[in-house]
C-alpha positions as CSV (number, residue, x, y, z in Angstrom):
1,X,0.0,0.0,0.0
2,X,1.3,3.4,-0.9
3,X,1.9,6.5,1.2
4,X,-1.3,8.3,2.4
5,X,-0.4,11.5,0.7
6,X,0.2,9.7,-2.6
7,X,-3.0,7.8,-2.3
8,X,-4.9,11.1,-1.7
9,X,-3.4,12.5,-4.8
10,X,-4.4,9.5,-6.9
11,X,-7.9,9.7,-5.5
12,X,-8.1,13.4,-6.4
13,X,-6.8,12.7,-10.0
14,X,-9.6,10.1,-10.3
15,X,-12.2,12.7,-9.4
16,X,-10.7,15.1,-11.9
17,X,-11.9,12.7,-14.6
18,X,-15.5,14.0,-14.1
19,X,-14.5,17.7,-13.5
20,X,-16.1,20.3,-15.8
21,X,-12.9,22.3,-16.7
22,X,-14.8,25.0,-18.5
23,X,-16.9,25.7,-15.4
24,X,-13.9,25.5,-13.0
25,X,-12.0,28.0,-15.1
26,X,-14.9,30.4,-15.1
27,X,-15.6,30.2,-11.4
28,X,-12.2,29.7,-9.9
29,X,-9.8,31.8,-12.0
30,X,-7.9,29.1,-13.8
31,X,-6.3,29.7,-17.2
32,X,-7.1,27.3,-20.0
33,X,-4.4,25.4,-21.9
34,X,-4.4,24.7,-25.6
35,X,-5.0,21.0,-25.0
36,X,-8.1,21.7,-22.8
37,X,-6.5,21.5,-19.4
38,X,-6.3,24.1,-16.6
39,X,-3.3,26.2,-15.6
40,X,-2.6,28.1,-12.4
41,X,0.3,29.8,-10.6
42,X,0.8,28.6,-7.1
43,X,3.6,29.4,-4.6
44,X,5.9,30.6,-7.3
45,X,5.4,27.8,-9.8
46,X,3.1,27.1,-12.8
47,X,1.0,24.0,-12.6
48,X,-1.1,22.3,-15.3
49,X,-4.1,20.2,-14.5
50,X,-5.5,17.6,-16.9
51,X,-7.9,14.7,-16.5
52,X,-4.8,12.4,-16.1
53,X,-2.9,14.3,-13.4
54,X,-1.2,17.6,-12.3
55,X,2.0,18.7,-13.9
56,X,4.9,19.1,-13.4
57,X,4.9,15.5,-12.1
58,X,6.4,14.8,-8.6
59,X,10.2,14.6,-9.1
60,X,11.4,11.0,-9.0
61,X,13.9,11.8,-6.2
62,X,11.0,13.0,-4.0
63,X,8.4,10.4,-4.8
64,X,7.7,10.0,-1.1
65,X,7.8,13.7,-0.4
66,X,4.7,14.8,1.4
67,X,4.9,18.4,0.2
68,X,5.1,17.7,-3.5
69,X,2.0,15.4,-3.4
70,X,0.1,17.8,-1.0
71,X,0.6,20.8,-3.4
72,X,-0.9,18.9,-6.3
73,X,-3.7,17.5,-4.2
74,X,-4.9,20.9,-2.9
75,X,-4.8,22.3,-6.5
76,X,-7.0,19.3,-7.5
77,X,-9.4,20.0,-4.6
78,X,-9.6,23.6,-5.7
79,X,-10.5,22.6,-9.3
80,X,-13.2,20.3,-7.9
81,X,-14.6,22.9,-5.6
82,X,-18.2,24.1,-6.0
83,X,-17.3,27.6,-4.7
84,X,-18.8,30.4,-6.7
85,X,-18.4,33.8,-5.1
86,X,-15.8,36.6,-4.6
87,X,-13.9,37.0,-1.4
88,X,-15.5,39.1,1.3
89,X,-12.1,40.4,2.5
90,X,-13.1,39.5,6.0
91,X,-10.3,37.4,7.6
92,X,-10.1,34.7,10.3
93,X,-7.3,32.3,11.6
94,X,-7.3,28.7,10.4
95,X,-8.6,27.3,13.7
96,X,-11.8,29.4,13.3
97,X,-12.8,27.1,10.4
98,X,-12.4,24.0,12.5
99,X,-15.5,24.9,14.6
100,X,-13.6,24.5,17.9
101,X,-11.9,21.2,17.1
102,X,-8.4,22.7,17.0
103,X,-6.9,25.5,19.1
104,X,-4.9,28.2,17.5
105,X,-2.3,28.5,20.3
106,X,0.6,26.4,21.4
107,X,2.0,26.0,24.9
108,X,3.8,29.4,24.7
109,X,0.7,31.1,23.3
110,X,2.1,31.4,19.8
111,X,0.3,30.0,16.7
112,X,1.3,26.3,16.5
113,X,0.4,26.1,12.8
114,X,3.2,28.6,11.8
115,X,5.9,27.0,13.9
116,X,8.0,25.8,10.9
117,X,8.1,29.4,9.6
118,X,8.9,30.9,12.9
119,X,11.8,28.5,13.4
120,X,13.1,29.4,9.9
121,X,12.8,33.1,10.6
122,X,14.3,32.9,14.1
123,X,12.7,36.1,15.3
124,X,14.3,38.1,12.5
125,X,11.7,40.4,10.9
126,X,14.1,41.4,8.1
127,X,14.5,37.7,7.2
128,X,10.7,37.4,7.2
129,X,10.5,40.4,4.9
130,X,13.0,38.9,2.4
131,X,11.1,35.6,2.4
132,X,7.8,37.3,2.0
133,X,8.9,39.4,-0.9
134,X,10.6,36.4,-2.6
135,X,7.3,34.6,-2.6
136,X,5.3,37.6,-3.7
137,X,3.6,38.8,-0.5
138,X,2.7,42.5,-0.4
139,X,3.3,44.7,2.7
140,X,0.2,46.5,3.7
141,X,0.7,48.4,6.9
142,X,2.2,48.6,10.4
143,X,-0.6,47.9,12.9
144,X,0.8,49.4,16.1
145,X,4.3,48.9,17.5
146,X,5.9,45.7,16.4
147,X,2.9,44.5,14.4
148,X,3.1,44.2,10.6
149,X,0.4,43.2,8.1
150,X,1.1,41.6,4.7
151,X,-1.3,40.3,2.0
152,X,-1.1,37.5,-0.5
153,X,-3.4,36.0,-3.2
154,X,-2.8,32.3,-2.4
155,X,-5.3,31.2,-5.0
156,X,-7.4,33.4,-7.4
157,X,-10.4,33.2,-5.0
158,X,-8.5,32.9,-1.7
159,X,-6.7,36.0,-0.4
160,X,-4.9,35.7,2.9
161,X,-3.5,38.2,5.5
162,X,-0.2,37.5,7.3
163,X,0.4,39.4,10.5
164,X,3.9,39.4,12.0
165,X,4.3,40.2,15.7
166,X,7.8,41.1,16.9
167,X,8.7,39.5,20.2
168,X,10.0,41.1,23.4
169,X,11.4,40.0,26.7
170,X,8.0,38.7,27.8
171,X,6.5,37.2,24.6
172,X,8.1,35.4,21.6
173,X,7.6,36.6,18.1
174,X,4.6,35.2,16.4
175,X,3.1,34.9,12.9
176,X,-0.6,34.5,12.1
177,X,-2.1,33.6,8.8
178,X,-5.7,34.7,8.3
179,X,-8.1,33.3,5.6
180,X,-11.0,35.0,3.9
181,X,-14.4,34.1,5.4
182,X,-15.4,32.4,2.2
183,X,-12.5,29.8,2.4
184,X,-14.9,27.0,3.5
185,X,-16.8,27.4,0.2
186,X,-13.7,26.2,-1.7
187,X,-12.1,23.8,0.8
188,X,-13.3,21.6,3.6
189,X,-11.2,22.1,6.7
190,X,-8.8,19.2,6.2
191,X,-7.6,20.2,2.7
192,X,-7.6,23.9,3.9
193,X,-5.2,22.8,6.6
194,X,-3.1,21.1,4.0
195,X,-3.1,24.2,1.9
196,X,-2.0,26.2,4.9
197,X,0.9,23.8,5.6
198,X,2.1,24.1,2.0
199,X,2.0,27.9,2.3
200,X,3.9,27.9,5.6
201,X,6.6,25.5,4.4
202,X,7.1,27.5,1.1
203,X,7.7,30.6,3.1
204,X,10.0,28.8,5.5
205,X,11.9,27.4,2.5
206,X,12.2,30.9,1.0
207,X,13.6,32.1,4.4
208,X,16.1,29.3,4.5
209,X,17.3,29.9,1.0
210,X,17.7,33.6,1.3
211,X,21.0,34.3,3.0
212,X,21.4,38.0,2.0
213,X,18.5,39.5,3.9
214,X,20.3,42.3,5.7
């Protein structure tokens, strides 16, 4: 039996066989390809969705890589979504959409879901800025001392807000990602959480690969 993330991807591809690509492109903001597929930019890469799979294929040297399969699965879930409305620009943390099943805070009070990014940043806001700009996030405003807001269009119908809180002697730095109120129209909570994980790890990777941030 294969890995769970690979099985999920295979199941999503099977469902794509019955997907109305014309309708998905109209509602969800995909581009159409010359051969009848869908195309979309996601986390700095261009992906193509067909009835047979999502390209580029998972690299052979990472066939068991959770991230690579998860990215393709969430794009497939997005194409299969019934969502059909514009964002309300009203934002909430990820745990809000779990209806109380998951808490948003770890033992130290920080957002547990952004821990990989916070570890990669190491409390260095300049490093966060470099990673954010590399991935295409847009700085919006300073919301009080040590609180910075950024925006990003994660998918055509899914804008997000990212709020960075600088730490002090009493509290550690923290990063919160907020999703538009309409997110559940496009993703059930589990794939939305997977989408969130893909976003966080992409930002963390951008931070780790950017040495010249000063």
